[in-house]
N, C-alpha and C positions, 0 to 999 in steps of 0.2 A: 515790501517783501511779499512774495506770493506764497501760497500754501505749499507749493512743491519745494521752494527753497527752505522753508521752515522744517519741513519733513526731512529733507536731506541733511540739514544741520543736526537735527535731533538724532537721526540714525547714525551720523558720524560720531556724535558725542557718545552715544550708547556703545558703539563698537570700540571707541577709544578707551572707555572705562572698562569694558570687558577685557580688552587686551592688557590693561594695567593689572587687573585682578588676576588674570591668568599668569602673567609674569611673576607677580607676588606669590602666588600659590606654588609655582614651580620652584622659586627661590627658597621659600620656607620648607618645601619638601626636601630639597637637597641639604639644607642646613640640618634638618631633623635626622636625615640619614647619616650625616657625618657625626652628629652628636651621639646617636645610638652606636655607631661603630667605635667611638672612643670609649663609651661605657662598656661595651662588650670586650674590648681589648684590655681594659683595666681588670675586669673580672677574670679573663683568661690568664693574665699574669699572676693573679692571686692564686688561682687553681693550680698553676704550674708550680708555684712555690710550695703549696701544701702537698702536692704529689711528690715533689722532690724530698720533702721532709719524711713522708711516709716511706718512700723508697729507701732512704737512709736508715730508718728504724728497722725495716724488714731485712735489709742487707746485713745490719749488725746482728740481728737475731739469727739469721741463716749462718753467718760466719761463726757465731757462738756455737751453734748446733754442730756444724761441720768440724769444729776444732776438737771434738771428742769430749768436751766437758759441758754438755748442755745443762742449763740451769745453774751453772756456777758463775756465769758472767751476768752482771746486772747492768742494764743501761740506765744511767741516772739522768742524763740530759743529752740533748741534741743541739749542736751549735752549727750554724751555717758558716762555711768558709767561702770567702769570695775570691 
């Protein structure tokens, strides 16, 4: 083997390894983006449920006020209906 052949094989191996590393980095980046999207979606559904509960409580308070007897209605619990 001459020096040029060894150099070309070495360069080929280096580029092959760099290509594998680039592919692995891109794949891991996509997986991380999907993972973060799932985490955000779970947080958003929890916030929506909390906001829905708050809306129900405020709606009951407004209905109590508008019924003409504010302060006479007491909200003891809130139950979610599916």
